[in-house]
C-alpha positions in Angstrom: -22.5 -27.1 -8.9 -20.9 -28.7 -5.8 -17.2 -27.9 -5.2 -14.5 -29.0 -2.8 -12.3 -25.9 -2.1 -8.6 -26.8 -2.0 -7.0 -23.4 -1.3 -7.4 -19.7 -0.8 -5.8 -17.3 -3.3 -4.4 -13.9 -2.3 -7.6 -12.2 -3.5 -9.6 -14.1 -0.9 -11.3 -16.5 -3.4 -11.5 -20.2 -2.9 -9.7 -22.4 -5.5 -11.3 -25.6 -6.7 -11.2 -27.9 -9.7 -14.2 -28.9 -11.7 -13.6 -31.5 -14.5 -9.9 -30.7 -14.3 -10.4 -26.9 -14.7 -9.5 -24.4 -12.1 -12.5 -22.5 -10.6 -12.1 -19.4 -8.5 -15.0 -19.2 -6.1 -16.0 -15.9 -4.4 -17.0 -16.4 -0.8 -15.4 -19.8 -0.4 -12.6 -20.9 1.9 -10.0 -23.7 1.8 -11.4 -26.9 3.2 -15.1 -26.0 2.5 -17.7 -27.9 0.6 -19.9 -25.5 -1.2 -22.7 -25.1 -3.8 -21.6 -22.4 -6.3 -23.1 -20.6 -9.3 -21.0 -20.1 -12.4 -20.3 -16.4 -13.2 -17.8 -16.5 -16.0 -16.1 -19.1 -18.2 -12.6 -18.6 -19.6 -10.4 -20.9 -21.5 -8.1 -21.6 -18.6 -10.4 -21.0 -15.6 -13.9 -20.4 -14.4 -15.2 -17.9 -11.9 -18.1 -18.8 -9.5 -19.8 -17.5 -6.4 -21.0 -19.4 -3.4 -24.7 -20.0 -3.0 -24.6 -22.3 0.0 -21.9 -23.5 2.4 -22.3 -27.2 2.9 -19.3 -27.6 5.2 -17.7 -24.5 6.7 -14.0 -23.9 7.4 -12.7 -23.4 10.9 -11.1 -20.2 9.5 -14.4 -18.7 8.6 -15.7 -15.9 10.8 -18.6 -13.4 10.7 -17.4 -10.2 9.1 -17.6 -7.4 11.7 -18.2 -4.6 9.1 -21.9 -4.2 8.1 -20.7 -2.9 4.7 -18.6 -6.0 3.9 -19.7 -7.6 0.6 -20.9 -4.3 -0.8 -17.9 -2.0 -0.1 -14.9 -2.9 -2.3 -12.3 -1.8 0.3 -12.0 -5.3 1.9 -12.4 -8.8 0.4 -11.3 -11.1 3.2 -13.0 -10.0 6.5 -14.8 -13.4 6.5 -11.4 -15.1 7.1 -9.3 -15.0 10.3 -6.1 -13.0 10.1 -3.6 -15.9 10.2 -5.4 -17.6 7.2 -5.3 -14.3 5.3 -1.6 -13.9 5.8 -0.8 -17.6 5.1 -2.7 -17.2 1.7 -0.5 -14.2 0.9 2.7 -16.1 1.8 1.6 -19.0 -0.4 0.9 -16.5 -3.2 4.3 -15.0 -2.9 6.0 -18.4 -3.0 3.8 -19.5 -6.0 4.8 -16.3 -8.0 8.5 -16.8 -7.2 8.3 -20.4 -8.4 6.0 -20.1 -11.3 7.0 -16.7 -12.8 10.6 -16.3 -11.5 11.4 -20.0 -11.5 13.4 -19.4 -8.3 13.5 -21.0 -4.9 14.1 -19.1 -1.7 16.7 -20.3 0.8 14.6 -19.3 3.8 11.0 -17.9 4.2 10.9 -15.0 6.6 8.2 -15.0 9.3 5.3 -12.8 8.2 5.1 -9.3 9.6 1.8 -8.8 11.4 0.1 -5.8 12.9 -3.3 -4.6 14.1 -6.1 -5.6 11.6 -8.4 -2.7 12.5 -7.8 1.0 12.5 -4.6 0.7 10.6 -5.2 2.8 7.5 -3.8 6.3 8.0 -4.1 7.1 4.3 -7.2 6.6 2.1 -8.9 8.1 -0.9 -12.6 8.3 -0.2 -14.9 8.7 -3.2 -17.8 11.2 -3.1 -21.1 11.3 -5.0 -24.1 13.4 -4.4 -27.2 11.3 -4.8 -30.5 13.0 -4.2 -32.3 9.7 -3.8 -30.0 8.7 -1.0 -30.6 11.9 0.9 -27.4 13.7 0.0 -23.7 13.0 -0.4 -22.2 9.5 -0.2 -18.7 9.3 1.1 -16.7 6.1 1.2 -15.0 3.5 -0.9 -16.4 2.3 -4.1 -18.7 -0.7 -4.2 -17.1 -4.0 -5.2 -16.6 -4.2 -8.9 -18.6 -1.0 -9.4 -18.1 2.7 -9.9 -20.9 3.4 -7.4 -19.9 4.8 -3.9 -20.8 2.5 -1.1 -23.5 3.9 1.3 -21.1 3.9 4.3 -21.4 5.4 7.8 -18.2 4.0 9.3 -15.1 2.0 8.3 -13.3 -0.4 10.6 -9.9 -0.2 8.9 -9.7 3.6 9.4 -8.6 4.9 12.8 -11.7 5.4 14.9 -11.3 9.2 14.9 -11.3 9.2 11.1 -14.1 6.7 10.7 -16.2 9.0 12.9 -15.8 11.7 10.3 -17.7 9.9 7.5 -21.2 11.0 8.5 -20.1 14.6 9.3 -18.4 14.7 5.9 -21.6 13.5 4.2 -23.5 16.4 5.9 -20.8 18.9 5.1 -20.6 18.1 1.4 -24.4 17.9 1.1 -24.5 21.5 2.4 -22.0 22.9 -0.1 -23.0 24.8 -3.2 -20.6 22.7 -5.2 -21.8 19.4 -3.6 -21.9 17.6 -7.0 -18.4 18.9 -7.9 -16.4 17.3 -5.1 -15.5 13.9 -6.4 -13.1 12.7 -3.6 -11.6 13.4 -0.2 -8.1 12.2 0.5 -7.1 11.4 4.1 -3.6 11.8 5.3 -3.0 11.3 9.0 0.3 11.8 10.8 1.5 11.5 14.4 -0.1 14.8 15.5 -2.4 16.0 12.7 -4.9 14.8 10.1 -5.4 16.4 6.7 -8.5 16.1 4.6 -7.7 17.1 1.0 -10.9 18.0 -0.8 -10.8 17.7 -4.6 -12.9 20.7 -5.7 -13.7 20.9 -9.4 -15.2 24.4 -9.0 -14.2 27.2 -6.6 -16.0 27.3 -3.2 -18.5 30.1 -2.6 -18.2 32.4 0.4 -20.8 30.3 2.3 -18.9 27.1 1.5 -15.7 28.7 2.9 -17.4 29.4 6.2 -18.8 25.8 6.4 -15.4 24.2 5.7 -13.6 26.4 8.3 -16.3 25.5 10.9 -15.9 21.8 10.0 -12.1 21.9 10.4 -12.4 23.7 13.7 -15.1 21.4 15.1 -13.3 18.2 14.2 -9.7 19.4 14.7 -8.5 18.6 11.2 -6.6 20.5 8.6 -8.6 21.2 5.4 -6.8 21.4 2.1 -8.2 22.1 -1.4 -7.0 20.7 -4.7 -8.7 22.5 -7.7 -6.7 20.8 -10.4 -3.5 18.6 -10.5 -1.6 17.5 -7.5 0.6 20.5 -7.7 -2.4 22.7 -6.8 -3.0 21.1 -3.4 -2.8 23.8 -0.7 -3.9 24.3 2.9 -7.2 26.1 3.3 -7.8 26.1 7.1 -5.7 26.3 9.1 -3.1 27.7 6.7 -0.3 25.3 7.8 1.8 23.3 5.4 4.0 21.3 7.7 1.6 19.6 10.1 2.2 16.0 8.9 5.0 13.7 10.1 5.7 10.2 11.3 8.4 8.8 13.5 10.7 5.9 13.2 11.7 5.6 16.9 14.2 2.8 16.5 16.3 5.0 14.3 15.6 8.4 16.0 14.1 9.7 12.7 11.2 12.0 12.1 9.9 12.2 8.5 7.7 15.1 7.4 5.4 14.8 4.5 2.7 16.6 2.5 -0.8 15.1 2.0 -0.1 14.1 -1.7 3.3 12.6 -1.0 3.6 8.8 -1.1 3.8 7.3 2.3 2.8 3.8 3.5 -0.8 3.6 4.6 0.0 1.6 7.7 2.6 3.5 9.9 2.9 0.7 12.5 3.7 -1.9 9.9 6.0 0.6 8.1 8.1 0.8 11.3 8.5 -3.0 11.4 9.2 -3.1 7.6 12.0 -0.5 7.9 13.5 -2.4 10.8 13.5 -5.7 8.9 14.9 -4.1 5.8 17.7 -2.5 7.8 18.5 -5.9 9.5 18.7 -7.6 6.1 20.7 -4.8 4.5 23.0 -4.5 7.5 24.5 -1.1 6.5 27.9 -0.4 7.9 30.0 2.8 8.3 32.0 3.4 5.1 29.7 1.3 2.8 28.1 3.0 -0.2 24.4 2.2 -0.4 21.9 3.2 -3.1 18.3 3.6 -2.0 16.3 3.3 -5.3 12.8 4.8 -5.5 13.6 6.5 -2.2 10.6 8.8 -1.9 10.9 11.2 1.0 13.6 9.1 2.7 11.7 6.3 4.5 14.7 3.9 4.2 17.5 6.4 3.3 17.5 8.2 6.6 17.6 5.1 8.8 20.5 3.9 6.6 22.3 7.1 7.1 21.7 6.9 10.9 23.5 3.5 10.8 26.6 5.4 9.4 26.6 4.2 5.8 27.1 6.6 2.9 23.7 6.6 1.2 22.4 8.1 -2.0 18.7 8.1 -2.6 17.4 8.1 -6.1 13.9 9.2 -7.1 12.1 10.3 -10.2 9.9 12.9 -8.6 11.7 16.3 -8.0 9.3 17.3 -5.2 9.9 14.1 -3.3 13.7 14.5 -3.6 13.4 18.1 -2.2 11.3 16.7 0.7 13.9 14.0 1.3 16.7 16.6 1.5 14.7 18.7 3.9 14.1 15.6 6.1 17.8 14.8 6.1 18.6 18.3 7.2 15.9 18.3 9.9 17.3 15.1 11.3 20.9 16.3 11.2 21.8 13.4 8.9 24.2 13.4 5.9 22.4 11.8 3.0 22.5 12.6 -0.7 19.4 12.6 -2.9 19.3 12.8 -6.6 16.6 13.0 -9.3 16.9 10.0 -11.6 14.8 8.1 -14.1 15.0 4.6 -12.7 13.2 3.2 -15.7 16.2 4.3 -17.8 18.9 4.0 -15.1 22.6 5.2 -15.3 23.8 4.6 -11.8 27.4 3.9 -12.9 27.8 7.6 -13.2 27.7 7.8 -9.4 30.4 5.1 -8.8 30.4 1.7 -7.3 27.8 0.7 -4.6 28.2 -2.0 -2.1 24.4 -2.6 -1.5 21.1 -1.6 -2.9 17.7 -1.1 -1.3 15.0 -1.1 -4.0 11.3 -0.1 -3.3 9.7 0.3 -6.7 6.1 0.9 -7.7 3.9 -1.9 -8.9 5.7 -1.9 -12.3 8.8 -3.3 -10.5 12.4 -2.5 -11.4 13.1 -4.6 -14.5 15.2 -2.0 -16.3 17.2 -1.4 -13.1 18.0 -5.1 -12.6 19.0 -5.6 -16.2 21.4 -2.6 -15.9 23.4 -4.1 -13.0 27.1 -4.5 -13.5 28.7 -7.9 -13.0 30.5 -7.1 -9.8 28.3 -4.9 -7.7 26.2 -4.5 -5.6 26.9 -7.6 -3.5 23.5 -7.4 -1.6 20.0 -6.2 -2.6 17.0 -5.8 -0.3 13.9 -5.5 -2.5 10.7 -4.3 -1.0 7.8 -5.1 -3.3 4.1 -4.2 -3.6 3.4 -6.8 -6.4 4.7 -10.4 -6.1 4.4 -10.9 -9.9 6.9 -8.1 -10.7 9.1 -9.1 -7.9 9.2 -12.7 -9.3 9.9 -11.4 -12.8 12.8 -9.3 -11.5 14.1 -12.2 -9.3 14.3 -14.3 -12.5 16.8 -11.8 -13.9 18.7 -11.4 -10.7 19.1 -15.1 -10.1 19.4 -16.5 -13.6 21.3 -13.7 -15.3 23.0 -11.5 -12.7 24.6 -14.0 -10.4 22.5 -13.6 -7.2 20.7 -16.1 -5.0 17.4 -15.4 -3.3 18.5 -15.8 0.3 15.2 -14.9 2.0 11.7 -13.6 1.4 8.5 -13.0 3.2 5.2 -11.1 3.3 4.4 -7.9 5.1 0.7 -7.6 6.0 0.5 -3.9 5.2 -3.2 -4.1 4.1 -5.2 -6.6 6.2 -8.5 -7.8 4.7 -7.4 -6.9 1.2 -5.8 -8.7 -1.8 -2.7 -6.5 -1.6 0.5 -8.5 -1.1 3.5 -6.5 0.2 6.7 -8.4 0.5 10.5 -8.1 1.1 13.3 -10.2 -0.4 17.0 -10.5 0.1 19.3 -11.2 -2.8 23.1 -11.9 -2.3 25.8 -12.5 -4.9 26.8 -16.2 -5.2 
């Protein structure tokens, strides 16, 4: 069928209408005229894939990665960066209007960064396939459980991308080569950790191979034989090699390979700076940092002189946050709390909140807010749908207005939409 593409959704699909019905078209861009083949029919929409581009968009470009279209890590390399970000901004606005039924006073300019070599955290799948000549190491294929046959990755830093082929050779040489399902990458300012998930113990020969690999490529090798709590350094035996800096605030934050940190440290620095400008912490103010993790926002807030309490459900992350506060000579309190069943009133009145929840959002938290405090909320979101749902409660039930919102391009070439919003009491 022939389709005129009207828009681009956040997942990188063209949006068209056919006989009044919405059609999401894989491989199509806004402004294009395409021939497409129907893939799936639903009551409210259809899904199709481009078979021929009859009129190309000016935003279209040749994807630089040879694995694009097979690897599921990226979906929009065929679109220039500004068009990608504009689509995410429209998706945020659409969710706020459609789900939250709220309007924003001012849209913030998008936060941009480098589109290549940005990903300092990644989980690479591993599968030993005799017919492919050994182990495959990379992201999964698009809409598949198969591991893409990769040899490099443009969104990884070059030094980490260059490890893919050596990793394939290493794992193919291990006695447990079919029992290593994944390798997690965690890179800091001065060290890179590769965390190998090993379902069986390594043999003596495997130990020697892994030590030689770590030495040859200047990485830290860790092993995880069971749950996350079993992750431990293998070679060199150093636990505290990873950290990142927030230079604007004079803060250094140490982390472990399995801790949650943002994948894009350059964008994280810009995100923290914007969050602090919107929050505007002042000496003497009491501020709650909710879902605080290891102190990514709490410590800059403390540096600005406010009294901050970070709340987090994970005890290990709270312990890490306390260690980071001490290492930076900052006074900040951290508490273990179930923020899906919150009881913040026990800690007294807060002037401001910073909320950085997981994809589930913070619906229980916003429902629990008292009538008089806080007066300002900065909400960092990794899912515009749950942000919009929570904005509905804040604006229509809790007496806030949505003063500002905008996207943060934390994951270029992907459908992931990170955003930040400012709520203020009316």
